[in-house]
N, C-alpha and C positions, 0 to 999 in steps of 0.2 A: 175142203174138209167140212163137215156138218155143222160144227160148233162155231164157225166164222160168224161174228157179230153177235154172238151171245151175251146177254147182260151178266154182270157180276152177281155171283151167288154167295150166300152167307146166311146168318141169322135173319129171320123176318121179324122185325119189331111188331109187338102186339098180336102175335101168334099163339103165344103160350096157353091161352084159356081155350083154343079150339079143340073141337072133338073130331078125331080124324079116324078113317079106316083106310087101310091099304089092301087093296085086292090084288092078289098076285097070281099069274099063271105058273103052272108047274114044269112045263116042257122046258128043255135046254137049261138044266140044274145050274151049271156053273155060271151062266149069264145071269139067271134069275137070282142065285145068291148075291152076286155082285149088285144088282139093281136093288135088291132088299136091303143090303148093307148100307147103300147110298142113301135110300130113303129114310132109314133108321138114324144116320148121321144128320141128315137135314132136320128131321124132326127133334132130334136132341139139341142140336145148335139153336133151334128156335125154341127151345124150352116147352115142347109140346108133350105132355105127359099122359093125355087121354087118348091112347092110341090102340087100335084093334087091327090084327092082321087076318085076313081070309084068303085061304088058297083055293083055287079053282083049277081044272084040269089044264085048260089052255086058253090062249089068247081070244078065242072066239066065245069063250064063256064069260069073259070080263063085263061085258055091257049088262047082261041079266042079273050078274051079282051086284054090279055098281047101281042099277036101277032099284033093286029091292033095298039096297043099304040106303042111298040116297033119299028115297021115297019114305023110308021109316021114320025121319026127323031125329033120329039119334046122332047123327053126324053132321058137321059143318062143311066137311072137306072130305072128298074121296080121292085116293090117288090108284090108279089103275097102272099096272106093271105087266109087261110081257113081251115077248119075242117071237118074231116070226121070221124064218130064214127061207130065201125063195129056193125052190126046188123046180123040177122039171115038169111040173104040171101047173095049171091055173089056180091051183088051191091056195097059193100065196096072195094072189090078187083078191080072192073071195073072202079069206080070213082078214086080211088088212082093211078092205073095204067096209066089212062088216062090223069090224072093231072101232074103226075110226067113227062111222056113223052112228053106231050104237052108243059110244060114249059121248059123242057130241050131243045127241039127243037127250041122253040122261041129264046132262048139265043144263042145258037149255030148258027142258021141261021142268026140272025140279028146282032151278036156281041154287043148286049147289055146286060150287066148283069141282071140277074132276080134273086131277093131274093126269096128263097124257104121257105115260111112261112106256109107251109099247115101241120097241125096236122093230122096224121093219128093214131087213138087210139082205143083200144079196148072198153073202157068206157067213159063215160062223165067225172068221176072223174079225169081220167088221162088227158083228154083235159084242164080240169080247173087247174090241177097242173102245166102244160105247157103255159098257156094263160098270165102270168104276173100279174094275179089278187092279191088282198091281200091274202097273205097266200101261193101263188104259189112258188113252188121250182124253176120254170124257166120262162123265159120271151122270147118266141120264136119269138114274134113280133119284139122286139128290136133286137135280134140275126139276124133275115132275113135282116133287114135293114143293120146292120153293116156289114153282109158279102156281101151285094150287093155293098155298098159304098166302101168298102175296095177293091172290086175286080175292080170297076171302076176306083179309084184312081191308082191302079197297073196298069191298062191297059193304062191309060193316061201317066204314068211315064215311060212306056217302048215303046211308039210310036216312039221315037227317035232312038231306037234300031232296029226297023223292017224296 
């Protein structure tokens, strides 16, 4: 199970004043609805009120949107949500690799934490099981927000040390 060893999630203390943008792909509507709901719950749990949601066509488009938003200076945190389900061609590897590399580059280049909520699954059933839907075993939308907020708070807390 991919969730083995995961940290406990819940409200992130000190995150309430952060400005957050959630960038979400549109493919696989049922899975994306679950990921977005989980992200919204995590933001509400941490009392984050300054939230914008941006939709893009697919997971491949997440890095360019995240880059523009992170570079704008308007957001302290970006959360990227998407899903890619393996098919019978190499398309899966190209999209997953591009999204992972692109989102990592955005975070490192801008210094803005990017929550990685991109599901890369072999089957639709695996994606549904991770989407935070009723009956799912995991809630990767919630987890992506939690990780990004926790990182932003940690970076703010360490600014005085740099």
